[in-house]
ZAMARVEX-377909 format. One record per residue (C-alpha): residue number from 1; residue in one letter; x, y, z. Coordinates in steps of 0.05 Angstrom, whole numbers, padded with zeros to 5 digits, m for minus. Layout:
REM ZAMARVEX-377909
r seq=NUM type=A px=X py=Y pz=Z
...
This chain:
REM ZAMARVEX-377909
r seq=1 type=M px=m00149 py=00138 pz=00511
r seq=2 type=P px=m00165 py=00074 pz=00472
r seq=3 type=L px=m00224 py=00032 pz=00496
r seq=4 type=L px=m00187 py=m00033 pz=00480
r seq=5 type=E px=m00126 py=m00058 pz=00517
r seq=6 type=I px=m00082 py=m00099 pz=00471
r seq=7 type=A px=m00040 py=m00154 pz=00503
r seq=8 type=Q px=m00007 py=m00211 pz=00465
r seq=9 type=T px=m00021 py=m00268 pz=00513
r seq=10 type=R px=m00069 py=m00315 pz=00478
r seq=11 type=R px=m00068 py=m00373 pz=00429
r seq=12 type=Y px=m00091 py=m00352 pz=00359
r seq=13 type=V px=m00120 py=m00384 pz=00297
r seq=14 type=S px=m00128 py=m00354 pz=00228
r seq=15 type=A px=m00198 py=m00342 pz=00199
r seq=16 type=M px=m00225 py=m00313 pz=00135
r seq=17 type=V px=m00280 py=m00261 pz=00143
r seq=18 type=R px=m00314 py=m00212 pz=00096
r seq=19 type=I px=m00322 py=m00140 pz=00121
r seq=20 type=E px=m00341 py=m00074 pz=00088
r seq=21 type=D px=m00283 py=m00035 pz=00060
r seq=22 type=T px=m00298 py=00024 pz=00107
r seq=23 type=T px=m00294 py=m00023 pz=00167
r seq=24 type=A px=m00227 py=m00049 pz=00142
r seq=25 type=Q px=m00202 py=00023 pz=00137
r seq=26 type=R px=m00226 py=00038 pz=00208
r seq=27 type=I px=m00192 py=m00024 pz=00234
r seq=28 type=D px=m00126 py=00000 pz=00204
r seq=29 type=Q px=m00137 py=00069 pz=00233
r seq=30 type=Y px=m00153 py=00043 pz=00302
r seq=31 type=A px=m00093 py=m00003 pz=00299
r seq=32 type=A px=m00049 py=00057 pz=00284
r seq=33 type=F px=m00082 py=00096 pz=00341
r seq=34 type=T px=m00070 py=00040 pz=00391
r seq=35 type=K px=m00002 py=00020 pz=00363
r seq=36 type=A px=m00027 py=m00051 pz=00354
r seq=37 type=T px=m00039 py=m00096 pz=00295
r seq=38 type=A px=m00105 py=m00099 pz=00257
r seq=39 type=D px=m00112 py=m00171 pz=00280
r seq=40 type=E px=m00107 py=m00151 pz=00353
r seq=41 type=V px=m00159 py=m00096 pz=00343
r seq=42 type=V px=m00209 py=m00144 pz=00313
r seq=43 type=D px=m00197 py=m00197 pz=00367
r seq=44 type=K px=m00203 py=m00148 pz=00425
r seq=45 type=A px=m00263 py=m00111 pz=00396
r seq=46 type=L px=m00302 py=m00176 pz=00388
r seq=47 type=A px=m00282 py=m00199 pz=00458
r seq=48 type=Y px=m00306 py=m00132 pz=00485
r seq=49 type=V px=m00374 py=m00138 pz=00451
r seq=50 type=F px=m00382 py=m00211 pz=00473
r seq=51 type=A px=m00368 py=m00192 pz=00545
r seq=52 type=K px=m00414 py=m00131 pz=00546
r seq=53 type=D px=m00475 py=m00163 pz=00513
r seq=54 type=K px=m00518 py=m00190 pz=00569
r seq=55 type=D px=m00566 py=m00225 pz=00522
r seq=56 type=F px=m00508 py=m00261 pz=00489
r seq=57 type=Q px=m00482 py=m00282 pz=00558
r seq=58 type=E px=m00550 py=m00313 pz=00572
r seq=59 type=F px=m00549 py=m00348 pz=00504
r seq=60 type=L px=m00481 py=m00378 pz=00520
r seq=61 type=E px=m00511 py=m00412 pz=00580
r seq=62 type=S px=m00568 py=m00443 pz=00540
r seq=63 type=P px=m00566 py=m00512 pz=00508
r seq=64 type=Q px=m00576 py=m00479 pz=00441
r seq=65 type=A px=m00506 py=m00448 pz=00445
r seq=66 type=A px=m00474 py=m00517 pz=00446
r seq=67 type=R px=m00510 py=m00536 pz=00381
r seq=68 type=V px=m00487 py=m00477 pz=00338
r seq=69 type=S px=m00454 py=m00501 pz=00274
r seq=70 type=Q px=m00388 py=m00469 pz=00255
r seq=71 type=S px=m00394 py=m00418 pz=00200
r seq=72 type=L px=m00327 py=m00382 pz=00209
r seq=73 type=R px=m00274 py=m00407 pz=00161
r seq=74 type=V px=m00217 py=m00424 pz=00209
r seq=75 type=R px=m00149 py=m00445 pz=00183
r seq=76 type=L px=m00110 py=m00485 pz=00233
r seq=77 type=P px=m00034 py=m00478 pz=00237
r seq=78 type=G px=00000 py=m00520 pz=00184
r seq=79 type=Q px=m00061 py=m00525 pz=00139
r seq=80 type=N px=m00050 py=m00509 pz=00065
r seq=81 type=G px=00022 py=m00487 pz=00077
r seq=82 type=S px=00002 py=m00434 pz=00127
r seq=83 type=A px=00052 py=m00411 pz=00179
r seq=84 type=S px=00056 py=m00444 pz=00247
r seq=85 type=A px=00027 py=m00409 pz=00308
r seq=86 type=S px=00097 py=m00386 pz=00329
r seq=87 type=E px=00113 py=m00350 pz=00265
r seq=88 type=P px=00095 py=m00276 pz=00257
r seq=89 type=G px=00030 py=m00257 pz=00222
r seq=90 type=N px=00030 py=m00236 pz=00150
r seq=91 type=G px=m00005 py=m00170 pz=00164
r seq=92 type=S px=m00072 py=m00147 pz=00139
r seq=93 type=A px=m00058 py=m00076 pz=00116
r seq=94 type=N px=m00058 py=m00095 pz=00043
r seq=95 type=A px=m00115 py=m00145 pz=00049
r seq=96 type=A px=m00157 py=m00094 pz=00086
r seq=97 type=K px=m00164 py=m00053 pz=00022
r seq=98 type=S px=m00212 py=m00105 pz=m00006
r seq=99 type=S px=m00278 py=m00127 pz=00022
r seq=100 type=E px=m00252 py=m00197 pz=00038
r seq=101 type=V px=m00198 py=m00196 pz=00092
r seq=102 type=A px=m00155 py=m00253 pz=00116
r seq=103 type=H px=m00158 py=m00248 pz=00192
r seq=104 type=D px=m00092 py=m00274 pz=00218
r seq=105 type=S px=m00091 py=m00255 pz=00291
r seq=106 type=R px=m00024 py=m00283 pz=00309
r seq=107 type=P px=00022 py=m00231 pz=00341
r seq=108 type=R px=00075 py=m00200 pz=00297
r seq=109 type=S px=00147 py=m00189 pz=00317
């Protein structure tokens, strides 16, 4: 039974992240295992870690958490000709083969 429950009920943004090629392969494998998209696996796995890490929960309540500068490269809908939030994602199966993966977590139809 999968540890992550995948439900398509949230608002999504696109972000560019670099991950190891073996991690990209595992994401694709876990997505196949859960019958979800790679984007959903990444989103839910991170949410799971954030919720379970008690030290991180304490950090979020500190004033320092409000002063963190953004380092994630987020692409808002409509920027640089990207698809709107209601359009299906472009998939990450091919991009996952390289060490730089475009993380587009919008649900696919």
